[in-house]
N, C-alpha and C positions, 0 to 999 in steps of 0.2 A: 539351281543351282546348287553346287557338289562343287567339294574342295578334300581332294581323297588325305592331303597332310592333316586335317579335323576331323577328319569322317570314319564311322565301319566298312565303309562303304571306297569300292575303285573306284572313277571316272564311268564304268558302267552300270554303276549300279549295284553291281556283284559284293558282297563278301571279301575283302582282303585279306588275302594271304597268311595265316598264322596269328590272325588275330582272335581273340577271349572276347565273347557275347557275354556282358554279365547275364546271369539268372533271370533275374527277376525283368526283362526287356528282351529273349528271348523271343518271346510269342507275338511281341510287334514287329521285333526286325525279321522274321521271319514271313508276316503276310509284306510288310513295305516289298522285297526279295522278291516275293510268290509278283505284285505288282507290278515291280521295275524292275529287274533283274534279267537279260533276254537268254541268260545259260540255263532258268528255270521253267522244267517239260513245260510246253504247254498245256496238257492235258491239268497242268496243277498250276498254273495263275491266274489272279482273279482280276478281275475284271473292278476297273478304277472306281467306280459307282456302287461295288458291295463290299469297299473299304468299311472297317469298326470306323463309329465316330471319331476315336481318339484316331488311330491311324489316319483318318481324314486329315485331321486339323496336324498332325504332322508334314502332310506334306501339302497341307494350303500355305504353312510355313516356307517349304523349301524350292512346292515349285513355282513361285510368285518371287522373280529379283528384288522387290521391294521388300514382300515380306522378309527375308530372308537377310541386306542390309542391315537392315533395320535389330533384326531381332539378335545377328551376329555381333554389330558393333556395340547394344546394350550389354551384352552380355560380357562382350570385349574388358568393357568397363566395370564389370559388376553390378550390374543394377539390377535393382529389386527383380527378382522372375515375376509377381505379382502385376506390375506393373508392368512387365514386358505382356505376358498376358492379355490382360483389358486393352493397353491401344494397338494391340495385335485382333484380337476376339476371336480367342481363343481359352483354351483352359489351360491353367497353371502344369499339371502332367504331360502338355502336350508340348511347351517349352521347355519343362525338366528332359525329356526322352529327344526332343532336337538337339538341347545341347551335349546330351549325353551320342546320340548318332551320326550329327552334323557337324558339331558342332565345338569339340570336342576343348573349352579350356583349360584346360588340365594338361594341355600337351606341350603349352608354351613354358618352359622355364624362367619364371624370372622377365623381369621387363627387358631383358635385351631379348628374348626370345620372342616376345612383341612385337620390339621393330626390325629384326628378324621378317617375321613372318608378312607384316604389313608391304617390306620394303620389294618381300617378292609378288605379292599381291598390284603392288606400282606399275613393276616391269613385268607384270604378264602379256600375253601376247592378246588377251580376250578383252575387248573393251568391259564388258561387267565387272571382272576383277579388280580392270584397274580403280573403274569406281569405287569397287570395296575398298581398296588402298586406301585411295584418297580419305574415305569416311573412315576407315581404321586408325588412318595417322592424326587425323585432326581430333576426333574422338581422344585418342591416346595424348594429346597434347593436353584439350579445352575439357575433356569428360562427357557424362553424360549431359552436359547445357549445351556443345555441340548438337546433339545428337536430336533433340530435342527441338535446338533451330532449323536445321537441315531436313527434320520430315514434319517441318511446321505445327508442332506441338504447345508451342509459347504463345500465344499468343493475346500477353497484359498490353493494350494499348489502349488502357480504362484512362490513362493522365497523359498530358501534354509531357512530363517526366518521362513517363513507360517509352509513350514513342518516339522521343529523340533519341533514351537510350536503346532501343530495338532495333532503331532505326540505323543506329552507330553498329549492333551486334550485327544485324546483316551485311551491312559492308563490309566488317570488319572479318569474318567468316569467309563470306564470300572472297575476298586478298591472299587470305594464307593457305585456301582452297586453290588459288591459279598459282603458290608460290610452290605447291606441291609437285607441277607439269607444265609449270610454264614456257613457251620457247625461249631460246638463246633470244632471237630478235624483237622479243617483247618486252625481258627485262627490263631498260632500260621507262619501260610505260608503268611499269609494277613497280619499280623504285620511286618515283612520280606520285605513285597513288598512295603509295607507304605513306610517304613526309607528306601528301595531303591528310591521309587517317591520321595520324600522330598530329596536325596543327586542329584535324576538328577534334581527337578527343579533350586537346588542354583550350580550347574554346567551349565545350560544353560544359567541362568543369569548372570554370571560372561561373558559367551561365549559372548553373547548378548553383553556386555559392552564393550568387549572389538573390537567388528564388524572384528572378522578374520574370515574369509571364512574358511583354514581350518579345525580351529577350531570350526566350525557350522558344519562343513563333519565328522568331528569327533564327537561331541555332538550328530549327526544325526543318527549314524551307530548306537553308544551307543544306544539312546531312540529305535530304530526300536527291538534291540538284547531284550531289557530289555521289551520292547511292547510283545513279544512273549512269553514272559514268566510271564509277571504280564496278559494278557489273555488267561491263561493256561483253563481255566475252565471256558465258557461264561456263562451270568446268563439265555441264552435263550437256555442251555443245557435241554435234556428228563430227568437229575439228580434233576432238579431244584427245588429245599427243601425249606421250610420255616422254622426257628426253635420257637419254642415257646419259649421264654423267662421267662417265669414263673416257666415251666417246668425243664427247666435248668438251673435255681437261686435255685430252691428245690432241685437238686441232690448234694450229700454229695461228 
């Protein structure tokens, strides 16, 4: 993936015009250009397999959509770079350079800059950009807790209480994702599921307060059943669609 707005490169993986590359990363940027940019003389181009280990790690993040979305969303919310590197399986230096080269968060001027960015992603013509827009919007609202859920990094199901909370969290995040791109005809079902979530949260809170084991089991069963209903249509399905709000609002 490549997003020109936050990268040193244009859509063709060549250096953007009037870009000043920091001296410390010139060597790495030049190596990536020789591998990726079609404008580089073929005699000077390097084979992908001959890349230095550091550049190979950077491209490992950039060339895989899952790695890119995870790393970008974590950088978007200011997550610890060492933890990002650990999750992705690359060096800290690779994440730091990925940030400078492919996802420079310093481009966002304040909160509104971030909001403007993920809105552009949501209304992109490219599906992977739309998916990233959904992730960044949810990450902006819920922080790294959402990202850890999205990428299955939170697996604490050791007790019934954890199971109930995580099942509800799963339902809630799925529900919120869908609200970012729901089809107009599906709004009624979406609202109904939202009311069910509120009811489930209330029931769960009461059960936790009483600390009744059988009550927790009942709520867990109830949440699992409700979970299946709320997760019926996943954001990641092939029917992914983003509404043009201006167009919808103009309809009579």
